[in-house]
C-alpha positions as a Markdown table, in Angstrom:
| # | Residue | x | y | z |
|---|---|---|---|---|
| 1 | Met | 82.2 | 118.0 | 69.4 |
| 2 | Ala | 84.1 | 118.9 | 72.6 |
| 3 | Gly | 87.8 | 117.7 | 72.8 |
| 4 | Arg | 91.3 | 119.0 | 72.7 |
| 5 | Glu | 94.6 | 118.7 | 70.9 |
| 6 | Cys | 97.3 | 116.9 | 72.8 |
| 7 | Tyr | 100.1 | 119.4 | 73.2 |
| 8 | His | 102.7 | 116.7 | 72.9 |
| 9 | Cys | 101.7 | 114.5 | 69.9 |
| 10 | Lys | 99.2 | 117.0 | 68.3 |
| 11 | Gln | 96.6 | 114.2 | 68.1 |
| 12 | Trp | 93.0 | 115.3 | 68.6 |
| 13 | Val | 91.6 | 113.7 | 71.7 |
| 14 | Glu | 87.7 | 113.6 | 72.3 |
| 15 | Glu | 86.3 | 114.5 | 75.8 |
| 16 | Gly | 86.5 | 111.6 | 78.2 |
| 17 | Glu | 88.6 | 109.5 | 75.8 |
| 18 | Ala | 91.8 | 108.0 | 77.3 |
| 19 | His | 94.9 | 109.4 | 75.9 |
| 20 | Asp | 98.5 | 108.4 | 76.8 |
| 21 | Cys | 101.1 | 109.3 | 74.2 |
| 22 | Trp | 104.1 | 109.0 | 76.5 |
| 23 | Thr | 103.7 | 105.2 | 76.8 |
| 24 | Thr | 105.3 | 103.4 | 73.7 |
| 25 | Thr | 106.5 | 100.0 | 72.6 |
| 26 | Glu | 109.0 | 98.7 | 70.2 |
| 27 | Ala | 106.1 | 97.6 | 67.9 |
| 28 | Ala | 104.7 | 101.2 | 67.8 |
| 29 | Leu | 108.0 | 102.7 | 67.1 |
| 30 | Thr | 108.8 | 100.3 | 64.2 |
| 31 | Arg | 105.3 | 99.8 | 62.8 |
| 32 | Asp | 105.5 | 102.5 | 60.0 |
| 33 | Leu | 109.1 | 101.6 | 58.8 |
| 34 | Ser | 109.7 | 100.5 | 55.2 |
| 35 | Glu | 110.2 | 96.8 | 54.6 |
| 36 | Asp | 114.2 | 97.4 | 54.3 |
| 37 | Leu | 114.1 | 99.2 | 57.6 |
| 38 | Gln | 112.0 | 96.7 | 59.2 |
| 39 | Glu | 114.5 | 93.9 | 58.1 |
| 40 | Ala | 117.5 | 96.1 | 59.3 |
| 41 | Trp | 115.7 | 96.6 | 62.6 |
| 42 | Glu | 115.1 | 92.8 | 63.0 |
| 43 | Arg | 118.7 | 92.0 | 62.3 |
| 44 | Leu | 120.0 | 94.8 | 64.7 |
| 45 | Arg | 117.8 | 93.6 | 67.5 |
| 46 | Glu | 118.6 | 90.0 | 66.9 |
| 47 | Thr | 122.3 | 90.8 | 66.8 |
| 48 | Ala | 122.2 | 92.8 | 70.0 |
| 49 | Ala | 120.0 | 90.3 | 71.9 |
| 50 | Gly | 122.8 | 87.6 | 71.1 |
| 51 | Phe | 125.4 | 89.5 | 73.0 |
| 52 | Gly | 124.0 | 88.3 | 76.4 |
| 53 | Glu | 121.9 | 89.5 | 79.3 |
| 54 | Gln | 120.5 | 92.9 | 79.0 |
| 55 | Arg | 117.4 | 95.0 | 79.0 |
| 56 | Ile | 115.7 | 96.2 | 75.8 |
| 57 | Tyr | 112.9 | 98.7 | 76.2 |
| 58 | Ala | 111.1 | 101.6 | 74.4 |
| 59 | Ala | 111.5 | 105.1 | 75.7 |
| 60 | His | 109.8 | 107.9 | 74.2 |
| 61 | Lys | 110.9 | 107.9 | 70.5 |
| 62 | Ser | 113.8 | 105.4 | 71.1 |
| 63 | Ile | 114.6 | 101.8 | 71.8 |
| 64 | Met | 117.2 | 101.3 | 74.4 |
| 65 | Phe | 119.7 | 98.6 | 74.8 |
| 66 | Ser | 121.3 | 98.5 | 78.3 |
| 67 | Arg | 123.2 | 96.5 | 80.9 |
| 68 | Lys | 123.9 | 98.8 | 84.0 |
| 69 | Ser | 123.3 | 101.8 | 81.8 |
| 70 | Cys | 122.3 | 102.3 | 78.0 |
| 71 | Tyr | 125.2 | 101.1 | 75.7 |
| 72 | Phe | 123.3 | 102.0 | 72.6 |
| 73 | Phe | 119.9 | 103.0 | 71.3 |
| 74 | Val | 118.0 | 103.2 | 68.1 |
| 75 | Arg | 115.8 | 106.0 | 66.9 |
| 76 | Pro | 113.4 | 104.8 | 64.1 |
| 77 | Lys | 113.0 | 107.5 | 61.5 |
| 78 | Lys | 111.1 | 107.5 | 58.2 |
| 79 | Ser | 114.2 | 106.8 | 56.0 |
| 80 | Val | 116.9 | 105.6 | 58.4 |
| 81 | Leu | 117.5 | 103.8 | 61.7 |
| 82 | Glu | 119.5 | 106.3 | 63.8 |
| 83 | Val | 121.8 | 104.2 | 66.0 |
| 84 | Cys | 123.7 | 106.0 | 68.9 |
| 85 | Val | 126.5 | 103.7 | 70.2 |
| 86 | Phe | 128.3 | 104.6 | 73.4 |
| 87 | Leu | 132.1 | 103.6 | 73.3 |
| 88 | Gly | 135.2 | 104.7 | 75.2 |
| 89 | Arg | 136.4 | 106.3 | 72.1 |
| 90 | Ala | 135.3 | 108.2 | 69.0 |
| 91 | Leu | 135.0 | 106.3 | 65.8 |
| 92 | Arg | 136.8 | 107.8 | 62.9 |
| 93 | Val | 135.0 | 106.1 | 60.0 |
| 94 | Pro | 132.8 | 107.5 | 57.2 |
| 95 | Gln | 129.7 | 105.7 | 58.7 |
| 96 | Val | 129.7 | 107.8 | 61.7 |
| 97 | Arg | 127.4 | 111.0 | 61.3 |
| 98 | Arg | 128.3 | 112.7 | 64.6 |
| 99 | Val | 130.5 | 112.2 | 67.7 |
| 100 | Asp | 129.6 | 113.7 | 71.1 |
| 101 | Arg | 131.4 | 113.3 | 74.4 |
| 102 | Thr | 128.8 | 112.5 | 76.8 |
| 103 | Ser | 130.8 | 111.9 | 80.1 |
| 104 | Lys | 134.4 | 111.5 | 81.0 |
| 105 | Thr | 134.5 | 108.0 | 79.9 |
| 106 | Lys | 131.8 | 107.7 | 77.2 |
| 107 | Val | 131.6 | 108.9 | 73.6 |
| 108 | Ala | 128.3 | 108.8 | 71.6 |
| 109 | Asn | 128.8 | 107.7 | 68.1 |
| 110 | Val | 125.7 | 108.4 | 65.8 |
| 111 | Leu | 125.3 | 106.3 | 62.7 |
| 112 | His | 122.6 | 105.8 | 60.2 |
| 113 | Ile | 121.5 | 102.4 | 59.0 |
| 114 | Arg | 119.4 | 102.1 | 55.8 |
| 115 | His | 119.4 | 98.5 | 54.9 |
| 116 | Arg | 119.8 | 95.1 | 56.4 |
| 117 | Asp | 123.2 | 94.5 | 54.8 |
| 118 | Glu | 124.6 | 97.4 | 56.9 |
| 119 | Val | 124.1 | 95.4 | 60.1 |
| 120 | Glu | 127.3 | 93.5 | 59.8 |
| 121 | Ala | 131.0 | 93.9 | 60.7 |
| 122 | Pro | 132.3 | 96.4 | 61.5 |
| 123 | Phe | 129.1 | 97.8 | 62.8 |
| 124 | Thr | 128.3 | 94.6 | 64.9 |
| 125 | Asp | 131.9 | 94.8 | 66.2 |
| 126 | Trp | 131.2 | 98.2 | 67.6 |
| 127 | Leu | 128.1 | 97.2 | 69.2 |
| 128 | Gln | 129.8 | 94.1 | 70.8 |
| 129 | Glu | 132.4 | 96.6 | 72.1 |
| 130 | Ala | 129.9 | 98.8 | 73.5 |
| 131 | Tyr | 128.2 | 95.9 | 75.3 |
| 132 | Glu | 131.6 | 94.8 | 76.8 |
| 133 | Phe | 132.5 | 98.4 | 77.6 |
| 134 | Asn | 129.3 | 98.9 | 79.8 |
| 135 | Pro | 129.7 | 96.5 | 82.6 |
| 136 | Ala | 126.8 | 94.2 | 83.8 |
| 137 | Pro | 125.0 | 95.2 | 86.9 |
| 138 | Ala | 127.0 | 94.2 | 90.0 |
| 139 | Ala | 125.7 | 91.0 | 91.7 |
| 140 | Lys | 125.2 | 91.1 | 95.3 |
| 141 | Pro | 128.2 | 89.6 | 97.1 |
| 142 | Ala | 127.7 | 86.3 | 98.9 |
| 143 | Thr | 130.2 | 87.1 | 101.5 |
| 144 | Ala | 129.6 | 89.3 | 104.5 |
| 145 | Arg | 131.7 | 92.5 | 104.5 |
| 146 | Ala | 133.0 | 94.1 | 107.6 |
| 147 | Lys | 130.7 | 96.9 | 108.7 |
| 148 | Pro | 132.1 | 100.4 | 108.2 |
| 149 | Lys | 133.1 | 102.2 | 111.3 |
| 150 | Pro | 130.6 | 105.0 | 112.2 |
| 151 | Ala | 132.1 | 108.5 | 111.8 |
| 152 | Arg | 133.4 | 110.1 | 115.0 |
| 153 | Lys | 131.6 | 113.0 | 116.2 |
| 154 | Lys | 133.6 | 116.1 | 117.1 |
| 155 | Ala | 133.5 | 117.2 | 120.8 |
| 156 | Arg | 131.8 | 120.5 | 121.3 |
| 157 | Pro | 133.3 | 122.9 | 123.7 |
| 158 | Ala | 131.5 | 122.9 | 127.1 |
| 159 | Arg | 129.0 | 125.9 | 127.6 |
| 160 | Lys | 129.8 | 128.1 | 130.5 |
| 161 | Lys | 127.3 | 127.7 | 133.2 |
| 162 | Thr | 125.8 | 131.1 | 134.4 |
| 163 | Pro | 123.7 | 131.4 | 137.5 |
| 164 | Ala | 120.0 | 131.9 | 136.8 |
| 165 | Arg | 118.9 | 135.6 | 136.8 |
| 166 | Lys | 116.6 | 136.9 | 139.5 |
| 167 | Ala | 113.9 | 139.4 | 138.8 |
| 168 | Gly | 115.7 | 142.1 | 140.4 |
| 169 | Thr | 119.3 | 141.8 | 138.8 |
| 170 | Gln | 121.9 | 144.5 | 138.7 |
| 171 | Lys | 120.9 | 145.9 | 135.3 |
| 172 | Ala | 117.3 | 146.4 | 136.5 |
| 173 | Lys | 118.7 | 148.1 | 139.8 |
| 174 | Ser | 120.8 | 150.4 | 137.8 |
| 175 | Lys | 118.1 | 151.5 | 135.4 |
| 176 | Lys | 115.9 | 152.5 | 138.4 |
| 177 | Arg | 118.6 | 155.0 | 139.7 |
């Protein structure tokens, strides 16, 4: 049998068989979760979707929730849902496993969810805060703006005009002597 092992997912792929391990879905990421984690995931997704307009999509091994940019994401693992919430501050509570500054304004707070009952206040309050901290994409303005003035070009100094050289110039005559 001819085939190969995918360098990324380590799955055996037969010759000529289509293989796309990069494309993923929410269902594929949450399919192997335990019943408790499935319920926690459903409650988490339902809570976040209730905040308002946003985009929810799967990317590699995470499920992203974003408005203008991602405001939190979930990494489903065997025994926990690893949730990374982007806020303007570090959370100083026991539920937070790790805190990383991701930019001048954003701080990533990593939490672990093991059961449906953990998806309630204060956790849902932090998700709401992250949703509000991350602004929605700007709508196109209805009014016409004044056109910006084009940048002025700097004037170049004028080049000196020199007469065209003739075949028998002074230099050529001096070399002959």
